[in-house]
N, C-alpha and C positions, 0 to 999 in steps of 0.2 A: 518556457514550459509551451506557449504555442509548437515549437521545432519538437520538443518533447514528445506532443501528442502527437503530431503530425507523421512526427516516423513511426510513431503507439500503429498508426494506420495505416502507415505501407506496409510495415513488414506484416500485416493480419491479412492487407487485398492483395501487396503483390509477390508474398513468402508465402503464402498462407499459413503460418502462424499463429499456433492455437494458445494463448497466455490461462488459460485456466491449470495449465495440472503446471505452471512456473508460481499462480496464486493459491492453489490447492498448500504446492509444498511450503512456499512465503508466512501464510495462515496458520500451519501444523508445528511448523518453529515457533511463533510468535505467544503460543496458545499452550507452547509443553512446556508442562510444570516440572519436571524435572532439570531446569533452566535453572541456574542460580540467578539470573534477571529478569525468572518468569513476572514478575509484575508490574515492572516495569514498563514488558513487554507488551502487559494484557494493558495500559496505558496508553501505549506508542499505537497499537494496534487501535485503541477503542480510537483517536482523535484522528488516525487515516479514515476510518468508517464513519465517524465524524465529517471531518471532512468532503466525505464521498458525498453528504449528507445521505443516507443509511438511518431511516431510523431506528434509537436503539434495540427498539425487541429485537431486529433486527442480527446485531452484531454477531450473535456465536452460530446466527444459519451456516452450514457448509459453502460452499462454492459457488455446486450444482445446483444447489437454489436460488443464488441470485440472481435477478432478471438483470437480461440483456445491458440495460441504462444501468441496472447496478453495478456493474462489474466495470461498464466504462466510465462509471464517474471514482469507480476505487482507483481507476488502471491514472487517471486524468490527477486525483488526490498525491497517488503516489509523487505520478512526476512532479507534480507543485511540491510535495518534500524538497525532491530531488534536487530540484533547483533551487529551494532555500538554504539546506545544508552547504549547498555551494558558494554559497553566501558569507555563511558562518564566519567567524576572523582563525585565520591558523593558527595561533598560538596559542589556546585558550588556556590561560593557569586560575585557579586556584583564588578568592578572594581573602586575604589575612586576616 
């Protein structure tokens, strides 16, 4: 996870990349009510916000209204999930 966070820092500092447009797209997609998985997407998004230690009353705000620290914590939480998913079993099966 530290490596993913370090890479995110380098992308911002060295290449001047701004994550905000990508975060906006991601959150918009996750909140899309037309998506058949909308309920599960909302739950997953809430889990990410929770991991980022963003208070529940702020989970519905636009990315532009989050503080810089909140955005940093959001990226860290997303990197944490990315690292955890890589540990999932390779061939998941449903129990009988």
